[in-house]
C-alpha positions as a printed Julia matrix, in Angstrom:
673×3 Matrix{Float64}:
  -29.45  -10.28   10.71
  -32.83  -11.65    8.92
  -33.46  -15.22    7.5
  -35.26  -13.47    4.93
  -31.55  -11.07    4.25
  -29.73  -14.53    3.83
  -31.62  -16.41    1.33
  -31.89  -13.5    -0.74
  -28.27  -13.17   -0.88
  -27.73  -16.79   -2.12
  -29.05  -16.25   -5.51
  -26.64  -13.18   -5.85
  -23.47  -15.26   -4.52
  -24.2   -17.85   -6.76
  -25.03  -15.72   -9.78
  -21.38  -13.82   -9.04
  -19.24  -16.86   -8.95
  -20.75  -17.95  -12.37
  -20.72  -14.94  -14.14
  -17.12  -14.92  -13.11
  -16.02  -18.3   -13.99
  -17.82  -18.3   -17.64
  -16.49  -14.94  -18.43
  -12.94  -16.45  -18.72
  -13.78  -19.46  -20.28
  -16.11  -20.22  -22.76
  -17.74  -23.69  -21.57
  -20.44  -25.4   -22.79
  -24.2   -25.22  -21.06
  -24.14  -28.61  -19.77
  -20.84  -27.72  -17.72
  -22.19  -24.06  -16.84
  -25.38  -26.08  -15.28
  -22.89  -27.98  -13.43
  -20.76  -25.29  -12.21
  -24.11  -23.26  -10.99
  -25.33  -26.3    -8.93
  -22.03  -26.84   -7.26
  -21.39  -22.99   -6.37
  -24.84  -23.4    -4.73
  -24.15  -26.4    -2.98
  -20.82  -25.06   -1.03
  -22.47  -21.5    -0.39
  -25.09  -23.4     0.97
  -22.88  -25.56    3.04
  -21.87  -22.61    5.03
  -24.61  -21.33    6.28
  -26.68  -22.98    9.25
  -29.03  -25.22    9.05
  -31.55  -23.73   11.7
  -31.74  -20.62    9.41
  -33.54  -23.0     6.7
  -35.75  -24.32    8.92
  -37.08  -21.12   10.9
  -40.44  -21.05    9.18
  -40.99  -24.75    9.76
  -40.09  -23.8    13.71
  -42.46  -21.33   13.03
  -45.49  -23.47   12.5
  -44.43  -25.99   14.97
  -44.36  -23.31   17.57
  -48.15  -22.32   17.1
  -50.36  -22.89   19.08
  -52.41  -26.66   19.45
  -55.41  -26.24   17.21
  -54.36  -23.06   15.47
  -52.47  -24.99   12.33
  -55.77  -26.95   12.32
  -58.06  -24.02   11.89
  -55.86  -22.52    9.28
  -56.1   -26.06    7.37
  -59.8   -25.65    7.7
  -60.07  -22.74    6.24
  -57.38  -22.87    3.13
  -59.12  -26.58    2.42
  -62.42  -25.05    2.55
  -62.3   -21.63    0.91
  -59.61  -22.74   -2.21
  -61.57  -25.81   -3.14
  -64.37  -25.9    -5.66
  -67.74  -26.17   -4.28
  -68.31  -29.45   -6.49
  -64.77  -30.77   -4.59
  -66.28  -29.65   -1.19
  -69.64  -31.7    -2.18
  -67.69  -35.1    -3.08
  -65.88  -35.07    0.14
  -68.0   -34.35    2.4
  -68.4   -37.07    4.61
  -72.21  -36.87    5.5
  -73.35  -36.75    1.81
  -70.72  -39.59    0.95
  -72.84  -41.83    3.2
  -75.85  -41.81    0.69
  -73.43  -43.1    -2.18
  -73.53  -46.83   -1.51
  -74.27  -48.65   -5.18
  -74.41  -45.35   -6.42
  -78.65  -46.14   -7.43
  -81.12  -44.25   -6.24
  -82.75  -44.88   -2.49
  -84.69  -41.54   -2.37
  -87.7   -39.94   -4.74
  -88.54  -37.24   -3.47
  -92.17  -35.97   -4.83
  -91.17  -32.26   -4.9
  -88.19  -32.54   -6.8
  -90.06  -34.38   -9.7
  -92.62  -31.56   -9.99
  -89.31  -29.5   -11.3
  -88.89  -29.37  -14.86
  -85.12  -30.48  -14.66
  -83.12  -30.74  -17.87
  -80.59  -33.21  -17.69
  -78.58  -35.05  -20.24
  -78.85  -38.65  -18.67
  -81.83  -40.91  -17.92
  -81.02  -44.47  -16.73
  -84.1   -47.24  -16.67
  -83.11  -49.9   -13.87
  -85.54  -52.68  -12.48
  -85.6   -52.56   -8.77
  -85.17  -48.24   -7.91
  -86.92  -45.67   -6.6
  -87.44  -42.99   -9.84
  -85.64  -40.04   -8.82
  -85.36  -37.08  -10.63
  -82.75  -34.24  -10.46
  -80.58  -31.42  -11.85
  -77.86  -34.18  -11.97
  -79.67  -36.94  -13.51
  -83.2   -39.0   -14.3
  -83.41  -42.32  -12.77
  -86.45  -44.07  -13.49
  -87.4   -47.4   -12.45
  -88.17  -49.89  -15.43
  -90.11  -51.82  -13.82
  -93.15  -48.92  -14.2
  -93.03  -49.09  -18.17
  -95.7   -51.3   -19.42
  -95.32  -54.47  -21.5
  -97.37  -52.28  -24.16
  -94.71  -49.92  -24.1
  -92.1   -52.46  -24.85
  -94.07  -54.22  -27.44
  -94.81  -50.4   -29.34
  -90.86  -49.88  -28.61
  -89.6   -53.31  -30.55
  -92.48  -52.84  -32.86
  -90.8   -48.99  -33.83
  -87.72  -50.71  -33.88
  -88.33  -53.67  -36.47
  -89.64  -50.31  -38.63
  -85.93  -49.56  -38.85
  -83.45  -52.02  -38.32
  -83.56  -55.65  -39.1
  -81.84  -58.64  -37.42
  -80.69  -59.91  -40.63
  -78.52  -58.72  -43.7
  -78.1   -60.53  -46.85
  -74.84  -61.67  -48.55
  -74.49  -62.4   -52.45
  -74.23  -66.04  -53.18
  -71.55  -65.47  -55.95
  -67.84  -63.57  -54.87
  -68.94  -63.18  -51.35
  -67.96  -65.04  -48.02
  -71.13  -67.45  -48.39
  -70.16  -71.1   -48.31
  -72.51  -74.31  -48.55
  -71.9   -77.58  -50.27
  -74.74  -76.98  -52.86
  -75.13  -80.92  -53.17
  -76.21  -81.44  -49.4
  -77.98  -78.03  -48.96
  -79.92  -75.26  -51.07
  -80.82  -71.42  -50.47
  -84.73  -70.97  -50.3
  -84.57  -67.7   -52.91
  -87.98  -66.33  -50.96
  -86.26  -65.85  -47.4
  -82.75  -66.8   -48.03
  -82.72  -69.18  -45.38
  -80.48  -72.22  -46.23
  -82.12  -75.7   -45.5
  -81.15  -79.7   -46.71
  -80.94  -80.52  -50.12
  -84.54  -81.83  -51.23
  -86.55  -80.35  -47.96
  -89.95  -79.02  -49.68
  -91.17  -75.77  -47.82
  -94.46  -75.96  -45.79
  -95.77  -72.58  -45.15
  -98.88  -74.14  -44.3
  -97.13  -76.29  -41.22
  -96.08  -73.51  -39.17
  -98.35  -71.87  -36.72
  -99.95  -68.9   -38.12
 -100.59  -67.33  -34.94
  -96.71  -67.44  -34.03
  -95.77  -66.78  -37.74
  -97.94  -63.31  -37.7
  -96.41  -62.5   -33.51
  -93.54  -60.15  -33.08
  -90.96  -62.2   -31.29
  -90.04  -60.58  -27.9
  -87.09  -58.09  -27.45
  -85.88  -61.55  -24.72
  -86.01  -63.75  -28.59
  -84.17  -61.68  -30.47
  -81.11  -61.16  -26.93
  -81.02  -65.53  -27.81
  -80.81  -65.06  -31.8
  -77.9   -62.83  -31.15
  -76.59  -65.62  -28.89
  -76.84  -68.05  -30.69
  -74.98  -66.8   -33.8
  -72.21  -64.82  -31.63
  -69.04  -66.01  -31.53
  -69.48  -68.79  -33.25
  -66.47  -70.92  -35.03
  -68.03  -71.84  -38.62
  -65.41  -73.89  -39.89
  -65.8   -76.4   -36.66
  -68.42  -80.0   -37.92
  -71.05  -80.97  -35.63
  -73.56  -83.32  -35.78
  -76.45  -83.88  -33.63
  -77.68  -87.44  -32.99
  -80.56  -88.73  -30.96
  -78.83  -92.59  -30.06
  -77.67  -93.65  -33.62
  -80.19  -91.65  -35.1
  -78.44  -88.57  -37.12
  -80.71  -85.21  -36.48
  -78.54  -82.35  -37.54
  -75.03  -81.77  -39.3
  -73.3   -78.44  -40.07
  -70.78  -80.16  -42.15
  -70.9   -78.22  -46.03
  -71.96  -74.78  -44.41
  -70.39  -71.59  -43.16
  -71.59  -68.44  -41.59
  -75.39  -68.88  -42.96
  -78.81  -69.09  -41.21
  -80.83  -72.15  -41.21
  -84.47  -72.29  -41.88
  -86.83  -74.98  -39.32
  -89.98  -75.68  -39.33
  -90.63  -76.48  -35.38
  -88.7   -76.05  -32.27
  -87.28  -79.87  -32.01
  -85.66  -78.5   -35.78
  -84.44  -75.58  -33.69
  -83.23  -77.05  -31.08
  -80.58  -79.35  -32.73
  -79.4   -76.19  -34.67
  -79.07  -74.08  -31.34
  -77.29  -77.55  -30.2
  -74.72  -77.11  -33.01
  -74.26  -73.61  -32.6
  -73.86  -73.72  -28.57
  -71.06  -76.55  -29.0
  -68.95  -74.19  -32.12
  -68.01  -71.53  -29.51
  -65.25  -71.04  -26.94
  -65.5   -73.37  -23.57
  -66.6   -70.47  -21.27
  -69.64  -69.56  -23.23
  -71.43  -72.4   -23.36
  -71.12  -76.17  -21.12
  -72.38  -77.94  -24.24
  -69.22  -78.46  -26.03
  -67.85  -80.14  -22.55
  -70.83  -82.35  -22.94
  -69.91  -83.22  -26.46
  -67.76  -86.03  -27.73
  -64.97  -84.76  -30.31
  -64.26  -86.95  -33.27
  -61.14  -87.7   -35.78
  -63.07  -87.11  -39.08
  -59.77  -85.74  -40.57
  -61.12  -81.65  -39.88
  -58.09  -80.18  -38.73
  -60.55  -77.18  -37.08
  -62.61  -79.85  -34.97
  -65.31  -81.85  -35.03
  -67.63  -83.19  -32.33
  -70.98  -85.28  -31.8
  -73.84  -84.49  -29.49
  -75.94  -87.09  -28.22
  -79.31  -84.55  -27.56
  -81.29  -87.14  -25.45
  -78.8   -87.31  -22.84
  -78.66  -83.61  -22.36
  -81.18  -81.98  -19.94
  -82.97  -78.89  -22.29
  -83.88  -77.34  -18.9
  -80.92  -75.68  -17.47
  -78.51  -73.08  -18.68
  -76.11  -73.76  -21.46
  -74.71  -70.41  -21.97
  -73.27  -67.61  -20.32
  -72.78  -64.76  -22.82
  -71.16  -60.93  -21.91
  -71.42  -59.47  -25.48
  -68.2   -57.55  -24.05
  -69.97  -55.51  -21.45
  -67.84  -56.63  -18.84
  -70.54  -57.93  -16.17
  -70.3   -60.19  -13.6
  -71.12  -63.73  -14.21
  -74.43  -64.04  -12.27
  -75.21  -61.25  -14.55
  -74.48  -62.37  -17.82
  -77.04  -63.53  -20.59
  -77.92  -67.04  -19.63
  -80.64  -69.56  -20.94
  -81.48  -72.97  -21.76
  -81.89  -75.2   -24.98
  -85.96  -75.34  -24.76
  -85.73  -71.22  -24.07
  -83.27  -70.6   -27.06
  -84.62  -73.09  -29.36
  -87.68  -71.41  -28.62
  -86.3   -68.02  -29.6
  -84.96  -69.1   -32.71
  -88.05  -71.21  -34.16
  -90.15  -67.86  -33.6
  -87.48  -65.27  -34.68
  -86.8   -67.53  -38.16
  -91.0   -67.61  -38.42
  -91.64  -63.89  -38.23
  -88.52  -63.76  -40.89
  -90.63  -65.62  -43.25
  -94.0   -64.3   -42.14
  -92.28  -61.28  -43.18
  -91.36  -61.98  -46.77
  -94.93  -64.06  -47.29
  -96.0   -60.89  -46.51
  -94.24  -58.32  -48.3
  -92.68  -56.48  -45.51
  -89.21  -57.45  -46.14
  -87.97  -58.78  -49.84
  -85.03  -60.7   -50.38
  -82.34  -59.71  -52.84
  -81.72  -61.9   -56.04
  -79.13  -64.13  -55.44
  -78.37  -63.55  -51.87
  -78.5   -65.9   -48.45
  -79.41  -64.28  -45.2
  -76.88  -64.01  -42.52
  -77.15  -63.04  -38.76
  -76.32  -59.17  -38.04
  -75.43  -59.63  -34.23
  -74.77  -55.8   -33.49
  -78.29  -55.14  -34.86
  -79.93  -57.96  -33.15
  -78.58  -57.13  -29.65
  -79.55  -53.42  -30.12
  -83.21  -54.5   -31.21
  -83.34  -56.82  -27.99
  -81.76  -53.12  -25.82
  -83.99  -50.94  -27.28
  -87.08  -53.21  -27.28
  -86.41  -53.43  -23.4
  -84.59  -56.57  -22.86
  -82.54  -55.05  -20.07
  -85.35  -53.42  -18.16
  -85.77  -57.02  -16.38
  -81.97  -57.33  -15.07
  -79.6   -54.29  -16.33
  -79.11  -50.46  -17.24
  -80.33  -48.96  -20.32
  -78.58  -45.06  -19.66
  -79.78  -42.49  -22.73
  -77.45  -39.42  -22.83
  -76.86  -36.48  -24.75
  -79.67  -36.77  -27.23
  -79.83  -33.55  -29.0
  -82.04  -31.16  -27.71
  -83.08  -30.25  -23.96
  -84.7   -33.33  -22.31
  -86.94  -33.13  -19.49
  -89.82  -36.0   -17.93
  -91.62  -33.67  -15.43
  -95.42  -34.65  -16.2
  -93.91  -38.19  -17.83
  -95.01  -41.59  -17.11
  -92.3   -44.15  -17.49
  -93.71  -45.53  -20.6
  -93.35  -41.95  -22.15
  -89.86  -40.71  -20.99
  -88.77  -44.15  -22.83
  -90.74  -44.35  -25.57
  -89.98  -40.57  -26.77
  -85.7   -41.37  -26.38
  -86.0   -44.29  -28.14
  -87.93  -42.62  -30.61
  -85.5   -39.9   -31.34
  -82.46  -42.44  -31.14
  -84.29  -44.13  -34.15
  -84.21  -40.93  -36.26
  -81.19  -40.31  -35.22
  -79.86  -44.05  -36.61
  -81.87  -44.95  -39.3
  -79.27  -43.87  -42.33
  -77.46  -46.3   -40.73
  -79.59  -49.24  -39.92
  -79.13  -51.97  -41.95
  -75.13  -51.01  -43.65
  -72.24  -52.14  -43.06
  -71.17  -48.79  -41.74
  -73.66  -49.28  -38.28
  -70.62  -50.77  -37.17
  -68.96  -47.39  -36.7
  -71.46  -46.27  -33.87
  -71.63  -49.58  -31.83
  -68.6   -50.83  -29.9
  -68.46  -52.7   -26.92
  -66.09  -53.23  -24.31
  -64.4   -51.64  -21.14
  -62.45  -52.2   -18.13
  -62.14  -55.64  -16.22
  -63.96  -55.45  -13.28
  -62.06  -58.5   -11.24
  -58.65  -56.41  -11.4
  -60.0   -53.31   -9.25
  -60.96  -55.03   -5.89
  -57.06  -55.03   -4.94
  -57.18  -51.37   -5.13
  -60.76  -51.36   -3.36
  -59.53  -53.57   -0.59
  -55.95  -51.32   -0.17
  -58.38  -48.15   -0.4
  -60.29  -48.78    2.85
  -57.49  -49.89    4.62
  -55.94  -47.02    3.97
  -58.89  -44.95    4.82
  -58.65  -46.75    8.32
  -54.99  -46.29    8.98
  -55.4   -42.62    8.29
  -58.17  -41.44    9.86
  -57.36  -43.49   12.94
  -53.4   -41.23   13.48
  -55.45  -38.46   12.07
  -57.77  -38.72   15.19
  -54.62  -39.97   17.52
  -51.4   -37.36   16.33
  -53.57  -34.42   15.79
  -56.28  -31.35   17.37
  -59.31  -32.79   14.02
  -62.53  -33.95   15.68
  -63.65  -37.32   13.92
  -65.91  -35.15   11.13
  -62.87  -33.01   10.12
  -60.54  -36.21   10.31
  -63.11  -37.87    7.61
  -63.3   -34.65    5.83
  -59.25  -34.31    5.87
  -58.57  -38.13    4.83
  -61.59  -37.67    1.82
  -59.07  -34.56    0.52
  -56.06  -36.95    0.38
  -58.58  -39.45   -1.32
  -60.77  -38.19   -3.62
  -60.42  -38.95   -7.16
  -57.54  -41.29   -6.03
  -59.5   -44.46   -4.69
  -62.54  -46.36   -5.72
  -65.58  -47.45   -3.29
  -68.42  -49.66   -3.65
  -70.39  -47.41   -5.8
  -67.13  -46.75   -8.39
  -65.37  -49.96   -8.62
  -65.99  -50.77  -11.9
  -65.01  -47.14  -12.8
  -61.42  -47.9   -14.08
  -58.11  -45.94  -12.74
  -57.96  -43.45  -15.16
  -59.84  -41.01  -17.2
  -59.38  -42.93  -20.55
  -60.44  -45.86  -19.33
  -63.97  -47.15  -21.08
  -67.12  -47.57  -18.93
  -68.27  -51.11  -19.16
  -70.84  -51.91  -21.51
  -72.23  -51.93  -24.96
  -72.45  -48.56  -26.53
  -73.65  -46.78  -28.91
  -72.27  -43.09  -30.14
  -74.22  -39.95  -31.12
  -74.16  -40.19  -35.05
  -71.42  -37.91  -36.11
  -70.41  -37.37  -32.9
  -67.47  -39.33  -30.17
  -70.02  -38.89  -27.07
  -72.11  -42.2   -26.0
  -75.77  -41.79  -27.08
  -76.75  -45.35  -24.94
  -74.86  -47.52  -22.85
  -76.34  -50.8   -21.68
  -75.17  -53.48  -19.38
  -76.4   -56.47  -18.19
  -75.51  -55.89  -14.33
  -77.37  -52.93  -12.07
  -73.79  -50.49  -11.95
  -73.97  -46.85  -11.51
  -73.05  -44.77  -14.9
  -69.35  -43.36  -14.71
  -70.15  -39.89  -13.45
  -66.73  -37.72  -13.3
  -64.05  -38.54  -10.86
  -63.99  -41.0    -8.17
  -65.26  -39.76   -5.09
  -65.48  -41.4    -1.19
  -68.47  -43.36   -0.89
  -70.66  -44.99    1.65
  -67.68  -47.84    2.83
  -65.16  -44.94    3.25
  -67.14  -42.55    4.82
  -68.71  -45.15    7.95
  -64.6   -47.1     7.83
  -63.3   -43.23    8.52
  -65.75  -42.91   10.6
  -65.32  -45.55   12.93
  -61.35  -45.49   12.73
  -61.97  -41.96   13.74
  -63.76  -42.74   16.58
  -61.3   -45.48   18.13
  -58.39  -43.08   17.33
  -59.57  -40.57   19.51
  -61.28  -42.65   22.12
  -57.84  -44.26   22.41
  -55.49  -41.2    21.84
  -53.54  -41.05   25.07
  -52.72  -44.52   25.04
  -51.18  -44.61   21.02
  -49.25  -41.91   22.04
  -47.45  -43.07   24.74
  -47.32  -46.65   22.89
  -45.68  -44.6    19.95
  -43.58  -42.65   21.94
  -45.63  -39.56   20.72
  -45.08  -35.59   22.12
  -47.36  -35.4    24.84
  -50.65  -33.65   24.34
  -51.05  -30.11   24.66
  -54.71  -28.66   24.78
  -55.45  -25.98   22.63
  -56.01  -22.22   24.08
  -59.5   -20.94   24.75
  -59.0   -18.02   22.16
  -58.82  -20.94   19.71
  -62.13  -22.17   20.3
  -63.53  -18.55   20.16
  -62.07  -17.94   17.06
  -63.54  -20.9    15.75
  -67.11  -20.12   17.3
  -66.85  -16.4    15.69
  -65.88  -17.26   12.27
  -68.81  -20.21   12.26
  -71.34  -17.46   13.12
  -69.77  -15.06   11.2
  -70.35  -17.26    7.75
  -73.66  -18.08    9.07
  -74.9   -14.76    9.04
  -72.96  -13.64    5.75
  -75.14  -16.57    4.23
  -78.85  -15.97    5.57
  -78.19  -11.92    4.85
  -77.12  -13.05    1.42
  -80.41  -15.29    1.02
  -82.22  -12.07    2.74
  -81.1    -9.64   -0.33
  -81.55  -12.24   -2.78
  -85.32  -13.21   -1.87
  -86.68   -9.91   -1.15
  -86.31   -8.92   -4.89
  -86.73  -12.39   -6.6
  -89.26  -13.8    -4.13
  -88.95  -17.47   -5.03
  -88.27  -18.8    -2.2
  -91.95  -21.23   -2.04
  -91.23  -22.5    -5.53
  -90.41  -25.88   -6.18
  -87.19  -25.21   -7.77
  -86.0   -23.79   -4.86
  -86.13  -27.17   -2.69
  -82.39  -27.2    -3.11
  -81.92  -24.1    -1.94
  -83.79  -25.03    0.84
  -82.77  -28.08    1.85
  -79.19  -26.49    1.76
  -80.25  -23.71    4.33
  -82.64  -25.3     6.51
  -80.55  -28.04    7.09
  -77.16  -25.93    7.67
  -77.7   -22.51    9.34
  -79.57  -23.77   12.69
  -77.53  -26.4    13.12
  -74.32  -24.14   12.82
  -76.21  -22.05   15.66
  -76.56  -24.68   17.66
  -73.69  -26.3    17.17
  -71.86  -22.73   17.87
  -74.07  -21.65   21.06
  -73.1   -25.58   22.29
  -69.43  -24.74   21.93
  -69.63  -21.59   23.86
  -71.6   -23.12   26.33
  -68.95  -26.2    26.84
  -66.11  -23.93   26.26
  -67.28  -20.8    29.07
  -68.48  -24.1    31.72
  -65.63  -26.17   31.26
  -67.56  -29.11   29.93
  -65.52  -29.76   26.52
  -65.66  -33.31   27.4
  -68.86  -33.56   25.59
  -67.67  -32.31   22.24
  -68.76  -35.61   20.46
  -72.16  -34.1    20.57
  -70.95  -31.54   18.51
  -69.86  -33.69   15.94
  -72.44  -35.94   15.62
  -75.02  -32.45   15.21
  -72.21  -31.85   12.13
  -72.74  -35.58   10.9
  -76.46  -35.26   11.4
  -77.14  -31.71    9.73
  -75.5   -33.34    6.05
  -77.91  -35.83    6.1
  -80.69  -34.37    3.73
  -77.98  -32.66    1.6
  -77.21  -36.51    0.5
  -81.28  -37.49    0.52
  -82.22  -34.98   -1.8
  -80.23  -36.91   -5.17
  -78.65  -39.43   -3.55
  -75.34  -38.33   -3.11
  -74.71  -35.9    -6.43
  -74.26  -32.43   -6.65
  -77.68  -30.49   -5.94
  -79.44  -27.44   -7.97
  -78.42  -24.39   -6.56
  -76.48  -21.26   -6.97
  -72.78  -22.18   -6.82
  -71.28  -19.62   -4.57
  -74.22  -20.07   -2.24
  -73.64  -23.77   -2.06
  -69.52  -22.81   -1.76
  -70.55  -20.8     0.92
  -72.93  -23.72    3.08
  -70.16  -26.33    2.83
  -67.39  -23.75    4.11
  -70.03  -23.2     7.17
  -69.88  -27.04    7.61
  -66.11  -26.81    7.85
  -66.18  -24.46   10.31
  -68.97  -26.51   12.6
  -66.12  -29.46   12.18
  -63.42  -26.62   13.48
  -65.52  -25.97   16.15
  -65.94  -29.49   17.63
  -62.51  -29.96   17.16
  -61.37  -26.99   18.72
  -63.63  -27.69   21.49
  -62.24  -31.53   21.44
  -58.87  -30.41   21.48
  -59.57  -28.34   24.55
  -60.02  -30.92   26.78
  -57.15  -31.09   29.59
């Protein structure tokens, strides 16, 4: 009796036993299930185990190399082209940090339309269907100033709170509000507008100045009192104030204000707090005194991240001199706007720093162009960069952003479209290291215990790991699809998609699933080569079964399939281009690279494989693997490892062809006696 006949009778026996039992006694459903499972187990106990193993034994009895060929066909034909692209070993090598290394002039002549545009320093400007990468070093200072000026026409770094009925708190015996500016100064101080440098008051501060201004106010504990002294002389004291904005007439006064604010914050954000002396004056929250004459004003005195989760060396850092100068320039700018009528202060109000808006003024003004990443995406309409300079690409997007956020600017609802946060970076490193170690083990033992060649070994390992591991370009992406990308983010008004993502470090944006990159590919390649070199010794040491070479017909079958798919790809291209005649267009460069890098290599690999097989020189199979690896490099160079713009069916056939090239190399290698 055949195995299929026995297995088809098992459900019948089970059903018969169950029905007779349940027909005589009305049993609960839970008990019926138990009886069904028990009766099935009893019947199965009398069936020989060998019958259940028959399909497995049949596969084991296949000639060596045939199961690998079937696996390759199943994996390549059954996977989507973007999945095959992500696990392609030759392409993954070019995913190092995830930032572009190559810039192709022909790609810049094509009117690609894509959602995301990334501005980063020290990269090569690269265009493509997946991303626009623009070197922020190419954005001129004039364009930055124009952008900052446009931003300041829409957004203000300060807002105004009522003196009565709000959260405004000052000791009126010590402090007073200047009605014309909303700033707070010591009681009895007489403002002297003429004493302020006229040029400094008219100049717009830089984007870096606004970033410093936001950092000075960020996370300040206003309930703490701080005294700044110079020896025995009291220079400044915060006693009797809350969340206010201090008026200053020069950088020396600004230095005292900045020093006091740096002390009133967490230890991790400023070392100045540790240099101040805590005093006991009855303030349960905390009181400190700082002798500013003993402080080096030219060393960094803050390390602030604004919840963008950047590494420590990429956080915002500035000296007291720089922050004091920035504070003075912004205050002078605000006073000048009030004096010339550009800005008006509502009656009976005081100014407070709006940290969120000030931060975004700096970001849109280009403060991250020197160190960091600014991603602008999901803007309404179709956005291209062909023929546009870096200045034009930047300014056009900034102006569109300002148009969208204008109804929210300078209002409490601005907080509804911005947020910051993400995933902690340090927690990802153990998984990163574990993934590299696992890649080495899997590739080594696949090369030792199977008939797979080097390229196929790495590709099969990637098919297990894709979407599950982190590589260097994606080490900060998080472990779930719901993990937020690290950085300061602004939503598209009225939607849930991110319009801007800004971070202080030059990391690649989160795009799709995790994919094996440079390290996983290179370490997998090395492990697979070592596994091939020490295959016999490892098999003997670990007690593997004796190695059996693949029969010649497996090699011939692989060669025929590889050549057949190459012919199918070439014939499809011929039929398509005989009608469309677009082969020489700039937009077809991805398809041309796809075809030129694959079809000739496929024919060469198949021809050499046939020669090696007929001449009994299969020991030269590494040449076939090397050609398979090298022929994929142009695909990774084209868009720096990202999926290129081509017909998906065509891309699928070409990637299947590449898997068959790997299968040919594996078949020739496994036929070695």
